[in-house]
C-alpha positions in Angstrom: -107.2 -22.9 -27.0 -110.9 -23.5 -27.7 -111.8 -25.5 -24.6 -115.1 -23.9 -24.0 -116.2 -23.6 -27.6 -117.8 -26.6 -29.4 -118.1 -26.8 -33.2 -121.7 -27.1 -34.5 -121.7 -29.4 -37.4 -125.5 -29.8 -37.3 -125.4 -33.6 -36.6 -125.8 -33.5 -32.8 -126.7 -30.3 -31.0 -124.6 -29.4 -27.9 -126.8 -29.0 -24.8 -127.1 -25.5 -23.5 -126.3 -26.6 -19.9 -123.8 -29.4 -19.1 -124.4 -31.5 -16.1 -121.6 -32.2 -13.6 -123.7 -34.8 -11.8 -121.9 -38.1 -11.1 -123.6 -41.0 -12.8 -124.4 -42.9 -9.6 -126.7 -45.5 -11.1 -124.0 -46.5 -13.6 -121.4 -46.7 -10.8 -123.7 -48.7 -8.5 -124.4 -51.1 -11.4 -120.8 -51.7 -12.2 -119.8 -52.1 -8.5 -122.6 -54.6 -7.9 -121.6 -56.6 -11.0 -118.1 -56.9 -9.7 -119.3 -58.0 -6.2 -121.7 -60.6 -7.7 -118.9 -62.0 -9.9 -116.5 -62.2 -6.9 -119.0 -63.8 -4.6 -120.0 -66.3 -7.2 -116.4 -67.2 -7.9 -115.8 -67.9 -4.2 -119.0 -69.5 -3.2 -120.9 -70.5 -6.4 -119.7 -74.1 -6.6 -119.9 -76.8 -4.0 -116.7 -78.4 -5.1 -113.7 -77.0 -6.9 -110.7 -78.9 -8.1 -108.1 -76.3 -7.1 -104.5 -76.3 -8.4 -102.9 -78.9 -6.1 -103.9 -81.9 -4.1 -103.3 -80.2 -0.7 -105.4 -77.1 -1.7 -108.2 -79.4 -3.0 -108.2 -81.4 0.3 -108.3 -78.2 2.4 -111.8 -77.3 1.2 -113.2 -80.6 2.7 -111.5 -80.6 6.1 -114.1 -80.5 8.9 -117.1 -81.0 6.6 -119.6 -83.8 6.6 -118.3 -85.0 3.2 -114.6 -85.1 4.1 -113.9 -88.7 2.9 -115.9 -88.2 -0.3 -114.0 -84.9 -0.9 -110.6 -86.6 -0.4 -111.6 -89.3 -2.8 -112.6 -86.6 -5.3 -109.3 -84.8 -5.0 -107.3 -88.1 -5.4 -109.4 -88.9 -8.4 -108.4 -85.7 -10.1 -104.9 -85.1 -8.9 -103.5 -88.6 -8.4 -105.5 -90.8 -10.8 -105.8 -88.1 -13.4 -109.4 -88.8 -14.4 -111.7 -86.3 -16.0 -113.6 -83.7 -13.9 -117.0 -85.0 -14.9 -116.1 -88.6 -13.9 -114.7 -87.4 -10.5 -117.8 -85.2 -9.9 -120.1 -88.1 -10.6 -118.2 -90.3 -8.1 -118.3 -87.5 -5.6 -122.0 -87.1 -6.0 -122.6 -90.8 -5.4 -120.4 -91.0 -2.4 -121.3 -87.9 -0.5 -123.7 -88.0 2.5 
């Protein structure tokens, strides 16, 4: 099997010495991109609608805007209004 032999078609020259060095900059760039995306998805928004009324209410328990948050969740999950309308109401009623 010709594993160590490379054909020479004249288009791209094969380097005389191959490097076995791990591409650390690329790896660090990809890892930091994943970390930034995860951190932003967890903490990037002040208010998130969540999937259920109980999950939505849990994010406001013990905060300064607990009542405004509960009203926001009820606006979305109980009354069924649009996210933009509920966010506008939340912004008006928060401390």
